[in-house]
Structure formats: C-alpha cells, structure tokens
N, C-alpha and C positions, 0 to 999 in steps of 0.2 A: 176592509182589509188594510193592514198596516202598511204605510209607505216604506219603501226600501231605504230611504234616507233618514229614517227615524233613529234616534239614539235611545237605548234601553238601559235600565238598571233595576235592581231588586233590593228591597229593604225587608229585613226580618222583623216582624212584629210579635213581641212576646204576649202570650195569652194569660188570662186569669180564669180559666175554665174550672167549673166545679168537678167533684169526683164523678158524678153521674155523667156529665158531658164528656169527661175524659174517657170513660168507658165506651161511650158511643163512638167517639172519634177513633179510639184504638181498634174497636171492632171493624170499623169501616176501612182503616188502613191495613189491617191484617188480611181482610178479604181482597183488597186491591193488590197487595203483595203476592198473595197466593195465585191470583189470576195472571199477574205479570209473569211469574215463574212458569205457569202452565203454558203460556203462549210463546215464551222466548224461543223454544226449539223450532217453532213453526216458521220462523223467518227464513230458514234455509230453502224452503220451497217457493218463495215469493221473489219477484224481480224488483219491485219498488214499494214505496210506502203505501201507495193507494191500493195496490193489490193485497198487501198484508192487512190493511185496515178492513177491506171488504171481507176478507177471509175470517178474521177473528172477532169483529165487532158483534155479530149476532150471538156468538158463544159467550163473550164477555157480559153482554147485557142479560142473557138468560141465566147464567150462573150467579152473577153478583147482584143483578137487579138495580144497577146504577142508572143515572140519567144518561141519555144518549150522548150528550156533550162530554160528560166525564169519560164515557166509554171510548169515544173517538180520540180524545186527548191521550188516554192511556195507551191506545194502539199506536199513535204517532210517537210518543215518548219511548215506548218499547222498541220500535223500529230503529230509533236513533242510538240505542245503546251499542256498546262495542260488540263487534261480531263474535268475539270469543266469550262474551258474557252469557252464561247459561243459568245463573241464579243470582237474585238480589236479596239483600237483607231488609230493604225498605224502599219505598217509592214516594215521590211527591206528586200529589194529585191536584190538577188545576181546575178552577171554576171560573167561567166567564161571566162578566157583568153585561147586562142585567138578567140574563136568562137563568143562571143557576147561582148567582151570588149578588148580594147587595150589602150596603153599609148603612147604618143608622146610628144616631146618637141620642142618648138620654141625658138626664141632668148631670149625672156623675160618671157615666160610662159611655164608651164607644164600642160598637159591635160590628162584627163581620158575620153575615148570615150565609151559610153554605147549603146549597140544595144537593144533598148526596143521593137521595132516592126520590122517585116521583112522589109528589105530595108530602114530602118530609124534609123539613129544613131545620138546621141547628144554628142558633145564634151564639157566637163565641165572643166573650168580652175581651177587649184588647187593653193591655197594660199601657198606661200613659207614662212613657219614659222618654229618653232622648231619641230613640228610634221613632217613636210616634210623633214627636215634635218635628223631626227631620222629614218624616213622611207628609205631615200636614203642611210644612213649609214648601215642599216641592209641588204639592197639589195647588197651592196658592200662587206659584210662579210659572204656570203654564204646563205643568206635567199632567198627564192623565193616567189613570189606572183602570184597565179593562179586564185584568186577570188577577186572581188571588190563588195561592197554592197552599195546601196543607202538607206539612213536612212530617217525616217519621217521628220527630220529637214533639209533635202536637203543637207546633208553632205555625203562624200564618205568614206567608211570603207575599208581599205586594210587588207586582211587576209593573213598572212605570215606563212610559215612553213619551217622547217629545220630538218635534221636528228638529232635524239637525241644523244647528247654526254655527258656522265656522268661527272659531275664536281668533281674535286679533292678537298677533304676537306682541308680547311685552318687550320693552326696550332691552332689558338686561337678562342674564341667564344665571340661574343658581345651579351649579354643578355639584353633584353628590357622588362621593366614592364610598362604597360599602366595604367594611372590613370586619374581621372577627371581633376586634376589641373596641372599635368606635366607628362613627360615621363622620367623615370629613366633608366639608362644604366650602365652596368658593362662589362669591357673587362677582361676575365679570361684566363689564360694559362692552359694547361693540368697538370702542376705541382701544380696548386692551387694558383698561384700568381695573385693578382689583379693589372692589369696594369693601369687602369683608371676607375673612376666612375664619374658620373655627371648627370645633368638634362637637358632636352630640352623642349621647349614649355611652359615655365613658364609665358610668356606674354599673353597666350591665356585665362587663367582663368579670370583675371580682365575684359578683353574685353567681354567675354561671360556673365559675371555678368552685365555689362553695357547694353548689348543687352537684357538681361532678364528684367531688370528694365524698359527699354524703351518700350519693347513689352507689359508689363503689363499696362503701362500708355496709350499706343495707343489702347489696347483692351478695356479699360474703356471708351475711347472716341469714340469707334466704327469707328476708322479711318482705314478702310480696305485697301485703296490704299497705305497709308504710311506703313502699316504692311507688305504688299506684297513687297514693295521696300526694307524694312529693312531685310526681310528674304533673299532676294537676296544678300544684302551686307554682312550679316552674313555668308551665305553659301560660298561666294567668299573669305571672310576673313579666314574662317577655312580651306578651300581647299588650299589657298596660303601658310598658315603657316605650314600645314601638309607637303606640298611639300618641304618647306625649311628644316623642321626637318629631313625628309627622306634623303635629300641631305647631311646634316651633318652626319647622321648615315653611309651613304655609304662612306664618306670621312674617318670616324673613322675606318670602317671595312678595308679599303684599307691600312690605315696607320699602323694598328696593325696586319695585315694579319689574319683577323678574319671572320668567318661565322656569320650570324645574326640569332638570335633565339628569338621567341616570344611565348606567351601562346596560346594554342588552346582553345579560349574562346567560350562559347555558351550563350544562353539567361539566364539572371539572374532571379531568382525567386522573385516575388514582396515582398518587405520588408518595405513598407511604402511609403508615397508620397514623403517625402524629399529625401530618398535614391534613389528611382526610378528616380526622377527628375535629380539627379546628374549623375546617371549611363547613362541615355539616352543622356546626353550631351557629352559622350565620343565617338569621331568619329572613333571607332575601325575598322569598315568595310572600310571606306575611307582610313585610314592609311594602313591597310593590302593590299588593292588593289594597292595603289601607291608603297608601299614597294616591293611587288612582282614584279612589272614591273621594278623598278630600280635595284633590285638584279639580275634580269634576264639579264638586259642590261650589267651589270658589271661582270657577271659570278661569282656571290656570292651565296652560298647555303643559303636558308631561311628554317630554321627548326621550327617546331611547337611542343611544348611539352605539356604534361598534366599539367594543372594548380593546381592539387591537392596539398594543403598545402604549396604552395609557400610563403604564408604570415605567416605561423605558425612555420616553421622550424627554429631552431637556428643554425646559421653557426659556432658557437664556440663549443657547446657540442653535437649537433645533436638531442636534444630533440624537441618534438613537443608540443607546448603550445597553449594558447588561441589566440595568435597573437598580436593584438594591445593592448596598455597599457590603459585599461579603456576607457575613453572618448577621449583620444588623439589618433586620427587615424594615425598620422604621426610617432608615436614612437612605436617600438617593444621592449618589455622587456621580457627576458627569466626568468621564475621562478626557473629554475634549477641552472643556473650559474650566473644569474644577469646581463647578457649582455643587454645593452640598445643602440640600433642603429636606424637609420631611416628605417622605414618599407619598403619604396619604393626601396631604394638602396639594402636592403637585399633581397627583392623579385626578383630584377633583377639579383642578384648573384645566387639565387636558380634556375632561368631559365637557366643561363649559365651552372651551375653544372649539371642539368638534361641532357642538350645536350651532354656534355662531357661523362656522364655515358652511354648514348645511344651509343656513338661511341665505348666504351669498350665492350658493350654487357653485358648480365646478368652474374654475377660472379658465379664461381663454388662453390656449397654449401659445398664441401669437404674442401675448403680452406677458409671458412668463418672466419674472424677475429673478436675478441671481444675487444672493447676499454676499457679504465679504468673505464668507467661509466657503464659497463656491458650491453652495447647495441651493436648490429651488426654495424660495420662500413660500410657495404654495404646496410644498411636499406633504402637508398634512392630509390632503385630499387624495382619495383613491377611487377611480370610477368603478362602479359595479359591473360585472360581466353582462354584456348586452345579449338578451335573448331574442330569438327570431320574432320580428313583428312588434318589438317593444323598444322603448327608449331606455337608455341606461340612466338610472337614478344616481346622483352623486352621493357617495358614502364616504365620510371622512375616515382617514387612517393616519397614523403617526409614523411617517417615514422621515428620512433626513430632510431637514428644512424647517424654517421658521416662518409662520404666516405673517403677512404684512399687517402691521398695526397691533400686534400682540407682544407684550413684554411683561415683565414682572411688576410693572406699574410703580 
C-alpha cells in the first residue's frame, strides 16, 4: 500500500503499435467504455465505493471478461466520477505491476506488456522520445512505477511515485506576472535588491492577433475544415511557445538560485466583450501545468500567492491606488509619490515580495514599525480568517504600507 506522504506524477508514453495491435486495444477500450456507461447509473443506490465495487464487479467480469484487477480498478474509477456524469466517451484502464503488467526491453525497442484478459497479454512497443528519456531518468533517480494506464488515444500512461522529500527554499525569488501580451518576471533578493527584470513571450500576441483575424474571415466563409486545421495550428503554436518560456524561466531560476512564484488566479468576472476576449486568450492553465512539471523535475519550489492588489501597490511609498494610469494599461502611476513604472514589471515585483513575506511569517504586532508616510511597513501582510480549531496561516496582501527592507534596488 502506498504511503500517504508519497508524491505522484504521470508521464504519457507514445506507442508504436502495429495495426493489428491497435485493433485489439481499440476493441478492449470500447468494451471497457460500454461497461462503464452501463454501471454509472448504479452509483445512486450505493453509499460508498466499497459497496459499489461489490455490487458491480461480478457483472463487469462476466460481461467483459477482464482480469479481476482491471475490473476492480474500473469500479473504483467509475465511483470517483462526477455525480452528474451519466455517460463517458472514453476511459483510461489501469494495470498493476507485476500482476497484470510488466516491462521488458529488446535490442532496439522497449515494451509494456498489458494483461487485459486471463491468459492473454499484449506487448505494446514504446516510442523512444523525450518523454521516454524523462521516464527512464526518473526511474534512475529513485522513482518507482507500479501502475500503467491505457488511454482512449491508445497511449500508455506511467504513474510514478516517490517518498516525499521537502525542498529547501532557495535564497531568491523569481516572481512572474501573467498577461495577455507577455509574461513579466522579476528576480528579487531577501534584502530587496532586484537582480533582473524582463519579459518573455512577446512574440505570441501578434501571432494570436493573426490567428484571430484569420478565424474571423474563415467563419464568414463557413470554412469549417480550414477552421479546424487552424485551431490545431494555433494550439500547437501556443503550447510550443509556452514550453520554451518555461524552459527560460527554469534557466533563470537556476542561474539566480531562486524559487518561482506565480499568482493564484481564479475565474475573472465578466467585464465586457473586449476584456473577456483578451482574458480568455491567456493560457494560464497550460502555463501553470507545464511550469509545475518542470519545477518538479528540477527540484524548484513553485509558490502561489494571493493576487490581491498586485497591480495597485506602489513599490516606492507603499500606497495603494487605482493601478493603471487611465486608459494606458501598461503604465502604473502612483498618485501619492508620482512614481511611473511599467505595470507588468511592478506586478511581478509584488508577487516576489509576497513570497518573501510569507517566508518571514506574520510580523509581531508589538514591534510594528511606522514609516515616514505614517503607514505600517508590514502592511503587505494580511492574516487569513481563523477557523475553529485551526491556526491562522499568514497570507500576504497589498495594503497601504511598505515592507521593511524592500525597495526598487
């Protein structure tokens, strides 16, 4: 049984299966999907996962003829689906090592052998690419793989685990502010010195504008096939460039001995068609998912901070204003001290400041200092609401005040 303090991750391994093996795998997945859709409505009469598994496992095994381990895993995964889900288009089936799955290597190929039926196994050749190299490297660095999964796209997913080892915090922080047109970053030291600032991904916005214009023209012509091909090109372009940006961020984090920090963003409230259209083009989820994987691979801590007032806080005097300068979204102008700086770079600085304040913890109110502007210098911190029986966790916020030791450097 897996320890509760284990860390897990999954890697998709591309296959090189022949046409005959693809037919076998497709038939197996079609039967699995049919059985999952058949037992989904039966969840309403069960109180927990164990009761559901006892109720449906005999029928699953009799109808599909799968191995008992596969049947039990199908029952558990079906129970975990959303309560309103009554039909699925496909399902991923898992195989445990060594009972129903094993790996072996020949001179030129590596294989994953899946036991789908009793006394019937299918060996699937795995394509040796970057994912395979990453998978092999993790196995050699203390990771173990006890489960493989077969996806609806006929690929193999390797589920790896490792005992959790807490990462040691690096000295500096790389704060990242995510925008529609570019990604701004700031490398900040605990003493408040800015080591480096810059932008990444500036080439993506003109290309996305080109895609938008092209899409509008094709929609007016009802060219559905060309629209579908263009969506694939746009998706691949964005994913490739996000991967390249993450790679550069990891290089910067290693060069300056810094942890990475981003905002904990949620859904935006509708503010109009133009604003919503720009916000929806920000690939935040894709960026976060790729960044999490690369930080994990390189033993870099990824922090998420509260985005409250990151665009309104003045890094010189600590005041909180309106944020952007009128209609100029790219410029931040403080009404208290007159500072005029780029809003994206200042926001990335605020993200880094919040992470450093979280490391220090909530300041002692008995030693609260007051700056020359008569605002608390620890005003960036805001205590979280304390729930019954729990301690309040310090969460940084940007209120009036300038934190001790932080300046424009």
